PALUM-419015 format. One record per residue: x, y, z of N, C-alpha, C in turn; residue number from 1. Coordinates in Angstrom, 1 decimal, padded with zeros to 4 digits, always signed. Example, Ala and Ser with C-alpha at 12.3 -4.5 7.8 and 13.67 -1.06 7.14 Angstrom:
<tike n_u="+013.2" n_v="-005.7" n_w="+007.8" ca_u="+012.3" ca_v="-004.5" ca_w="+007.8" c_u="+013.2" c_v="-003.3" c_w="+007.8" resi="1"/>
<tike n_u="+012.8" n_v="-002.2" n_w="+007.1" ca_u="+013.7" ca_v="-001.1" ca_w="+007.1" c_u="+012.9" c_v="+000.0" c_w="+007.9" resi="2"/>
***
This chain:
<tike n_u="-035.9" n_v="+162.5" n_w="+044.5" ca_u="-035.2" ca_v="+161.3" ca_w="+045.0" c_u="-036.1" c_v="+160.1" c_w="+044.9" resi="1"/>
<tike n_u="-035.6" n_v="+159.0" n_w="+044.3" ca_u="-036.4" ca_v="+157.8" ca_w="+044.1" c_u="-036.4" c_v="+156.9" c_w="+045.4" resi="2"/>
<tike n_u="-037.3" n_v="+155.9" n_w="+045.3" ca_u="-037.4" ca_v="+155.0" ca_w="+046.4" c_u="-036.2" c_v="+154.0" c_w="+046.4" resi="3"/>
<tike n_u="-035.8" n_v="+153.5" n_w="+047.5" ca_u="-034.8" ca_v="+152.5" ca_w="+047.6" c_u="-035.5" c_v="+151.1" c_w="+047.3" resi="4"/>
<tike n_u="-034.9" n_v="+150.3" n_w="+046.5" ca_u="-035.4" ca_v="+149.0" ca_w="+046.1" c_u="-034.6" c_v="+148.0" c_w="+047.0" resi="5"/>
<tike n_u="-035.4" n_v="+147.3" n_w="+047.8" ca_u="-034.8" ca_v="+146.3" ca_w="+048.6" c_u="-035.0" c_v="+144.9" c_w="+048.0" resi="6"/>
<tike n_u="-034.0" n_v="+144.1" n_w="+048.0" ca_u="-034.0" ca_v="+142.7" ca_w="+047.5" c_u="-034.4" c_v="+141.8" c_w="+048.6" resi="7"/>
<tike n_u="-035.6" n_v="+141.4" n_w="+048.7" ca_u="-036.1" ca_v="+140.6" ca_w="+049.8" c_u="-036.0" c_v="+139.1" c_w="+049.4" resi="8"/>
<tike n_u="-035.6" n_v="+138.3" n_w="+050.4" ca_u="-035.4" ca_v="+136.9" ca_w="+050.1" c_u="-035.9" c_v="+136.1" c_w="+051.3" resi="9"/>
<tike n_u="-036.3" n_v="+134.8" n_w="+051.0" ca_u="-036.7" ca_v="+133.9" ca_w="+052.1" c_u="-035.6" c_v="+133.8" c_w="+053.0" resi="10"/>
<tike n_u="-035.8" n_v="+133.8" n_w="+054.3" ca_u="-034.8" ca_v="+133.7" ca_w="+055.3" c_u="-034.3" c_v="+135.1" c_w="+055.9" resi="11"/>
<tike n_u="-034.7" n_v="+136.2" n_w="+055.2" ca_u="-034.4" ca_v="+137.5" ca_w="+055.8" c_u="-035.3" c_v="+137.8" c_w="+057.0" resi="12"/>
<tike n_u="-034.8" n_v="+138.6" n_w="+057.9" ca_u="-035.5" ca_v="+139.0" ca_w="+059.1" c_u="-035.9" c_v="+140.5" c_w="+059.0" resi="13"/>
<tike n_u="-037.0" n_v="+140.8" n_w="+059.5" ca_u="-037.4" ca_v="+142.2" ca_w="+059.7" c_u="-037.7" c_v="+142.5" c_w="+061.1" resi="14"/>
<tike n_u="-037.4" n_v="+143.7" n_w="+061.5" ca_u="-037.6" ca_v="+144.1" ca_w="+062.9" c_u="-038.5" c_v="+145.3" c_w="+062.9" resi="15"/>
<tike n_u="-039.6" n_v="+145.2" n_w="+063.7" ca_u="-040.6" ca_v="+146.2" ca_w="+063.7" c_u="-040.2" c_v="+147.2" c_w="+064.8" resi="16"/>
<tike n_u="-039.9" n_v="+148.4" n_w="+064.4" ca_u="-039.5" ca_v="+149.5" ca_w="+065.3" c_u="-040.5" c_v="+149.8" c_w="+066.4" resi="17"/>
<tike n_u="-041.8" n_v="+149.8" n_w="+066.0" ca_u="-042.9" ca_v="+150.2" ca_w="+066.9" c_u="-043.2" c_v="+149.1" c_w="+067.9" resi="18"/>
<tike n_u="-043.3" n_v="+147.9" n_w="+067.5" ca_u="-043.8" ca_v="+146.8" ca_w="+068.4" c_u="-042.6" c_v="+146.0" c_w="+069.0" resi="19"/>
<tike n_u="-041.4" n_v="+146.2" n_w="+068.4" ca_u="-040.2" ca_v="+145.4" ca_w="+068.8" c_u="-040.3" c_v="+143.9" c_w="+068.4" resi="20"/>
<tike n_u="-041.2" n_v="+143.6" n_w="+067.5" ca_u="-041.4" ca_v="+142.2" ca_w="+067.1" c_u="-040.4" c_v="+141.9" c_w="+066.0" resi="21"/>
<tike n_u="-040.0" n_v="+140.6" n_w="+065.9" ca_u="-039.1" ca_v="+140.2" ca_w="+064.8" c_u="-039.8" c_v="+139.2" c_w="+063.9" resi="22"/>
<tike n_u="-039.6" n_v="+139.3" n_w="+062.6" ca_u="-040.3" ca_v="+138.5" ca_w="+061.7" c_u="-039.4" c_v="+137.9" c_w="+060.7" resi="23"/>
<tike n_u="-039.7" n_v="+136.6" n_w="+060.3" ca_u="-038.9" ca_v="+135.9" ca_w="+059.3" c_u="-039.7" c_v="+135.8" c_w="+058.0" resi="24"/>
<tike n_u="-039.1" n_v="+136.2" n_w="+056.9" ca_u="-039.7" ca_v="+136.1" ca_w="+055.6" c_u="-039.7" c_v="+134.7" c_w="+055.2" resi="25"/>
<tike n_u="-040.8" n_v="+134.0" n_w="+055.1" ca_u="-040.9" ca_v="+132.6" ca_w="+054.8" c_u="-040.9" c_v="+132.4" c_w="+053.3" resi="26"/>
<tike n_u="-041.9" n_v="+132.9" n_w="+052.6" ca_u="-041.9" ca_v="+132.7" ca_w="+051.1" c_u="-042.7" c_v="+133.8" c_w="+050.4" resi="27"/>
<tike n_u="-042.4" n_v="+133.9" n_w="+049.2" ca_u="-043.1" ca_v="+134.9" ca_w="+048.3" c_u="-044.0" c_v="+134.2" c_w="+047.3" resi="28"/>
<tike n_u="-045.2" n_v="+134.6" n_w="+047.2" ca_u="-046.1" ca_v="+134.1" ca_w="+046.3" c_u="-046.6" c_v="+135.2" c_w="+045.3" resi="29"/>
<tike n_u="-047.1" n_v="+134.7" n_w="+044.2" ca_u="-047.7" ca_v="+135.6" ca_w="+043.2" c_u="-049.2" c_v="+135.4" c_w="+043.2" resi="30"/>
<tike n_u="-049.9" n_v="+136.5" n_w="+043.5" ca_u="-051.4" ca_v="+136.4" ca_w="+043.5" c_u="-051.9" c_v="+137.3" c_w="+042.3" resi="31"/>
<tike n_u="-053.0" n_v="+136.8" n_w="+041.7" ca_u="-053.6" ca_v="+137.7" ca_w="+040.6" c_u="-054.3" c_v="+138.9" c_w="+041.2" resi="32"/>
<tike n_u="-054.2" n_v="+140.0" n_w="+040.6" ca_u="-054.8" ca_v="+141.2" ca_w="+041.1" c_u="-056.3" c_v="+141.1" c_w="+041.0" resi="33"/>
<tike n_u="-057.0" n_v="+141.7" n_w="+042.0" ca_u="-058.4" ca_v="+141.7" ca_w="+042.0" c_u="-059.0" c_v="+143.1" c_w="+041.6" resi="34"/>
<tike n_u="-058.8" n_v="+143.4" n_w="+040.4" ca_u="-059.2" ca_v="+144.7" ca_w="+039.8" c_u="-060.0" c_v="+144.4" c_w="+038.6" resi="35"/>
<tike n_u="-061.0" n_v="+145.3" n_w="+038.4" ca_u="-061.9" ca_v="+145.1" ca_w="+037.2" c_u="-061.1" c_v="+145.0" c_w="+035.9" resi="36"/>
<tike n_u="-060.0" n_v="+145.6" n_w="+035.8" ca_u="-059.3" ca_v="+145.6" ca_w="+034.5" c_u="-058.3" c_v="+144.4" c_w="+034.5" resi="37"/>
<tike n_u="-058.0" n_v="+143.8" n_w="+035.7" ca_u="-057.1" ca_v="+142.7" ca_w="+035.8" c_u="-055.7" c_v="+143.0" c_w="+035.1" resi="38"/>
<tike n_u="-055.0" n_v="+141.9" n_w="+034.7" ca_u="-053.8" ca_v="+142.0" ca_w="+034.0" c_u="-052.6" c_v="+142.4" c_w="+034.9" resi="39"/>
<tike n_u="-052.7" n_v="+142.3" n_w="+036.2" ca_u="-051.5" ca_v="+142.6" ca_w="+037.0" c_u="-051.4" c_v="+141.5" c_w="+038.1" resi="40"/>
<tike n_u="-050.3" n_v="+141.5" n_w="+038.8" ca_u="-050.1" ca_v="+140.5" ca_w="+039.8" c_u="-049.6" c_v="+141.2" c_w="+041.1" resi="41"/>
<tike n_u="-049.9" n_v="+140.6" n_w="+042.2" ca_u="-049.4" ca_v="+141.1" ca_w="+043.5" c_u="-048.4" c_v="+140.1" c_w="+044.0" resi="42"/>
<tike n_u="-047.3" n_v="+140.6" n_w="+044.5" ca_u="-046.2" ca_v="+139.7" ca_w="+045.2" c_u="-046.5" c_v="+139.8" c_w="+046.7" resi="43"/>
<tike n_u="-046.8" n_v="+138.7" n_w="+047.3" ca_u="-047.2" ca_v="+138.6" ca_w="+048.7" c_u="-046.2" c_v="+137.8" c_w="+049.4" resi="44"/>
<tike n_u="-045.7" n_v="+138.3" n_w="+050.6" ca_u="-044.8" ca_v="+137.6" ca_w="+051.5" c_u="-045.5" c_v="+137.1" c_w="+052.7" resi="45"/>
<tike n_u="-045.2" n_v="+135.8" n_w="+053.0" ca_u="-045.6" ca_v="+135.2" ca_w="+054.3" c_u="-044.6" c_v="+135.5" c_w="+055.3" resi="46"/>
<tike n_u="-045.0" n_v="+136.1" n_w="+056.4" ca_u="-044.0" ca_v="+136.4" ca_w="+057.5" c_u="-044.4" c_v="+135.7" c_w="+058.8" resi="47"/>
<tike n_u="-043.5" n_v="+135.1" n_w="+059.4" ca_u="-043.7" ca_v="+134.4" ca_w="+060.7" c_u="-043.1" c_v="+135.3" c_w="+061.8" resi="48"/>
<tike n_u="-043.9" n_v="+135.8" n_w="+062.7" ca_u="-043.4" ca_v="+136.7" ca_w="+063.7" c_u="-043.2" c_v="+136.0" c_w="+065.0" resi="49"/>
<tike n_u="-042.3" n_v="+136.5" n_w="+065.9" ca_u="-041.9" ca_v="+135.9" ca_w="+067.1" c_u="-043.1" c_v="+135.6" c_w="+068.1" resi="50"/>
<tike n_u="-044.2" n_v="+136.4" n_w="+067.9" ca_u="-045.3" ca_v="+136.1" ca_w="+068.8" c_u="-046.2" c_v="+135.0" c_w="+068.2" resi="51"/>
<tike n_u="-045.6" n_v="+134.2" n_w="+067.4" ca_u="-046.2" ca_v="+133.0" ca_w="+066.8" c_u="-047.5" c_v="+133.3" c_w="+066.0" resi="52"/>
<tike n_u="-047.4" n_v="+134.3" n_w="+065.1" ca_u="-048.4" ca_v="+134.5" ca_w="+064.2" c_u="-047.9" c_v="+134.6" c_w="+062.8" resi="53"/>
<tike n_u="-048.7" n_v="+134.2" n_w="+061.8" ca_u="-048.3" ca_v="+134.3" ca_w="+060.4" c_u="-049.1" c_v="+135.5" c_w="+059.9" resi="54"/>
<tike n_u="-048.5" n_v="+136.3" n_w="+059.1" ca_u="-049.1" ca_v="+137.4" ca_w="+058.4" c_u="-048.7" c_v="+137.4" c_w="+057.0" resi="55"/>
<tike n_u="-049.5" n_v="+138.1" n_w="+056.2" ca_u="-049.2" ca_v="+138.2" ca_w="+054.8" c_u="-049.2" c_v="+139.7" c_w="+054.4" resi="56"/>
<tike n_u="-048.1" n_v="+140.2" n_w="+053.8" ca_u="-047.9" ca_v="+141.5" ca_w="+053.3" c_u="-047.6" c_v="+141.5" c_w="+051.9" resi="57"/>
<tike n_u="-048.0" n_v="+142.5" n_w="+051.1" ca_u="-047.6" ca_v="+142.7" ca_w="+049.8" c_u="-046.1" c_v="+143.2" c_w="+049.8" resi="58"/>
<tike n_u="-045.4" n_v="+142.9" n_w="+048.8" ca_u="-044.0" ca_v="+143.3" ca_w="+048.7" c_u="-043.9" c_v="+144.8" c_w="+048.8" resi="59"/>
<tike n_u="-044.9" n_v="+145.5" n_w="+048.1" ca_u="-044.9" ca_v="+146.9" ca_w="+048.1" c_u="-045.1" c_v="+147.5" c_w="+049.5" resi="60"/>
<tike n_u="-046.0" n_v="+146.9" n_w="+050.3" ca_u="-046.2" ca_v="+147.3" ca_w="+051.7" c_u="-044.9" c_v="+147.2" c_w="+052.5" resi="61"/>
<tike n_u="-044.2" n_v="+146.1" n_w="+052.3" ca_u="-042.9" ca_v="+145.9" ca_w="+053.1" c_u="-041.9" c_v="+146.9" c_w="+052.7" resi="62"/>
<tike n_u="-041.8" n_v="+147.2" n_w="+051.4" ca_u="-040.9" ca_v="+148.2" ca_w="+050.8" c_u="-041.2" c_v="+149.6" c_w="+051.4" resi="63"/>
<tike n_u="-042.5" n_v="+149.9" n_w="+051.5" ca_u="-042.9" ca_v="+151.2" ca_w="+052.1" c_u="-042.6" c_v="+151.3" c_w="+053.6" resi="64"/>
<tike n_u="-042.8" n_v="+150.2" n_w="+054.3" ca_u="-042.5" ca_v="+150.2" ca_w="+055.7" c_u="-041.0" c_v="+150.3" c_w="+056.0" resi="65"/>
<tike n_u="-040.2" n_v="+149.7" n_w="+055.1" ca_u="-038.7" ca_v="+149.9" ca_w="+055.2" c_u="-038.3" c_v="+151.3" c_w="+054.8" resi="66"/>
<tike n_u="-038.9" n_v="+151.9" n_w="+053.8" ca_u="-038.6" ca_v="+153.3" ca_w="+053.4" c_u="-038.9" c_v="+154.3" c_w="+054.5" resi="67"/>
<tike n_u="-040.0" n_v="+154.0" n_w="+055.2" ca_u="-040.5" ca_v="+155.0" ca_w="+056.3" c_u="-039.9" c_v="+154.7" c_w="+057.7" resi="68"/>
<tike n_u="-039.0" n_v="+153.7" n_w="+057.8" ca_u="-038.4" ca_v="+153.4" ca_w="+059.0" c_u="-039.2" c_v="+152.6" c_w="+060.0" resi="69"/>
<tike n_u="-040.3" n_v="+152.1" n_w="+059.6" ca_u="-041.2" ca_v="+151.2" ca_w="+060.5" c_u="-040.6" c_v="+149.8" c_w="+060.6" resi="70"/>
<tike n_u="-039.9" n_v="+149.3" n_w="+059.6" ca_u="-039.3" ca_v="+148.0" ca_w="+059.6" c_u="-037.8" c_v="+148.2" c_w="+059.3" resi="71"/>
<tike n_u="-036.9" n_v="+147.4" n_w="+059.9" ca_u="-035.5" ca_v="+147.3" ca_w="+059.6" c_u="-035.3" c_v="+145.9" c_w="+059.0" resi="72"/>
<tike n_u="-034.6" n_v="+145.9" n_w="+057.9" ca_u="-034.3" ca_v="+144.6" ca_w="+057.2" c_u="-032.9" c_v="+144.1" c_w="+057.6" resi="73"/>
<tike n_u="-032.9" n_v="+142.8" n_w="+058.0" ca_u="-031.6" ca_v="+142.1" ca_w="+058.2" c_u="-031.6" c_v="+140.9" c_w="+057.2" resi="74"/>
<tike n_u="-030.7" n_v="+141.1" n_w="+056.2" ca_u="-030.7" ca_v="+140.1" ca_w="+055.2" c_u="-029.9" c_v="+138.9" c_w="+055.6" resi="75"/>
<tike n_u="-030.4" n_v="+137.7" n_w="+055.2" ca_u="-029.7" ca_v="+136.5" ca_w="+055.3" c_u="-028.6" c_v="+136.4" c_w="+054.3" resi="76"/>
<tike n_u="-027.4" n_v="+136.0" n_w="+054.8" ca_u="-026.3" ca_v="+135.9" ca_w="+053.9" c_u="-026.2" c_v="+134.5" c_w="+053.2" resi="77"/>
***
């Protein structure tokens, strides 16, 4: 069974099941990979959490947390 692909957008909310924190996806940026072979990019999301902190997560990390039930996604319509 394959992974679920989530379409993340600025303005979407995530809810952290463990900490009960709520986060707002602010923006997605593209960062060059820091690998000796290069040639790839990382998609990084800036998230603003209700406890007034900014964090940055790769899109893959967010997808994994959603797949494993750590985060719940509430999409902005």
